[in-house]
C-alpha positions in Angstrom: 133.9 175.9 -64.1 132.2 176.7 -60.8 134.1 177.9 -57.7 134.3 174.3 -56.4 136.0 173.2 -59.7 133.0 171.3 -61.0 131.9 171.8 -64.6 128.6 173.4 -65.7 126.6 170.1 -65.8 127.8 169.1 -62.4 127.2 172.6 -60.8 124.9 172.4 -57.9 125.0 168.6 -57.6 126.2 167.4 -54.3 126.8 163.8 -53.4 124.5 162.6 -50.6 125.7 159.9 -48.3 123.1 157.5 -49.7 123.8 158.2 -53.4 127.1 158.1 -55.3 128.0 161.5 -56.8 127.5 160.5 -60.5 124.2 158.5 -60.0 121.2 160.3 -61.5 118.8 161.9 -59.0 115.1 161.8 -59.7 113.0 164.4 -58.0 110.1 161.9 -57.6 112.4 159.6 -55.5 113.2 162.5 -53.2 109.6 163.7 -52.8 107.6 160.5 -52.8 107.5 160.2 -49.0 106.2 163.7 -48.5 103.0 163.6 -46.4 101.0 165.9 -48.8 100.7 163.0 -51.2 98.7 161.0 -48.6 96.3 164.0 -47.9 93.0 163.5 -49.8 92.2 167.2 -49.3 95.3 168.1 -51.3 94.1 166.0 -54.2 90.5 167.3 -54.0 91.8 170.9 -54.1 94.1 170.0 -57.0 91.1 168.7 -59.0 89.1 171.9 -58.3 92.1 174.2 -59.3 92.8 172.2 -62.5 89.1 172.3 -63.5 89.0 176.0 -62.9 92.1 176.5 -65.1 90.8 174.2 -67.9 87.2 175.6 -67.9 88.0 179.4 -67.4 89.0 179.9 -71.0 85.6 178.6 -72.2 83.8 181.4 -70.4 86.2 184.0 -71.4 86.7 182.8 -75.0 83.2 182.9 -76.0 80.7 184.7 -73.8 78.1 184.2 -76.5 78.0 180.5 -75.7 77.0 181.3 -72.2 74.4 183.8 -73.4 72.9 181.2 -75.7 72.5 178.4 -73.1 68.8 178.5 -73.8 69.6 176.7 -77.1 69.6 172.9 -76.5 72.5 172.1 -78.8 74.7 174.8 -77.2 73.9 173.6 -73.7 74.8 170.1 -74.8 78.2 171.3 -76.1 78.9 173.1 -72.9 78.0 170.1 -70.8 80.0 167.7 -73.0 83.0 170.1 -72.7 82.7 170.1 -68.9 82.3 166.3 -68.7 85.4 165.8 -70.8 87.4 168.2 -68.7 86.3 166.4 -65.5 87.1 163.0 -67.1 90.6 164.1 -68.1 91.5 165.8 -64.9 90.3 162.9 -62.7 92.3 160.4 -64.8 95.4 162.6 -64.6 95.1 163.2 -60.8 94.3 159.5 -60.3 97.5 158.5 -62.2 99.5 161.0 -60.1 98.1 159.6 -56.9 99.1 156.1 -57.9 102.5 157.2 -59.0 103.1 158.9 -55.7 102.1 155.8 -53.6 98.5 156.4 -52.8 96.7 153.1 -52.3 94.9 151.9 -55.4 91.6 151.2 -53.6 91.6 154.7 -52.1 92.5 156.2 -55.5 89.5 154.4 -57.1 87.2 155.6 -54.3 88.5 159.1 -54.7 88.0 159.2 -58.4 84.6 157.5 -58.2 83.4 160.0 -55.5 84.5 163.0 -57.6 83.2 161.6 -60.8 79.8 161.3 -59.2 80.1 164.7 -57.5 80.8 166.3 -60.9 77.9 164.2 -62.4 79.8 162.4 -65.1 77.5 160.4 -67.3 77.4 156.6 -66.6 79.5 155.7 -69.7 82.3 158.1 -68.9 82.2 157.0 -65.2 82.5 153.3 -66.3 85.3 154.2 -68.8 87.2 156.2 -66.1 86.9 153.3 -63.6 88.1 150.8 -66.3 91.0 153.2 -67.1 92.0 153.4 -63.4 91.9 149.6 -63.2 94.0 149.2 -66.3 96.6 151.7 -65.1 96.9 149.8 -61.8 97.5 146.5 -63.7 100.1 148.2 -66.0 101.9 149.7 -63.0 102.1 146.4 -61.2 
């Protein structure tokens, strides 16, 4: 037991005036109104950081791929890897933006802008926009 007589599972939990002491607390509910979620610069920086983290191992893992970029098939593989990483990160960030209350239209604009900025091929762009639309319908 903790010094306040509570058991291990209850340690550190305190009843707030708005929430009964045994009601579950979800972090998202506590953080959803934070102003950072409405800051487009935060999301843009998040995309950059995530892409650096996802793509860094490619360069470190096989420097020979970078050295062989004169080969057409190797260049194609690298570009495909980058496009897939961009697609995945934009889909993930878009979902997070929607989950945290960012307006759907602004999320679509944000995702579309960055998809074009990172030069996603038309098919991936269309798939990403369709995915964002489907996620909005499912969330409604």
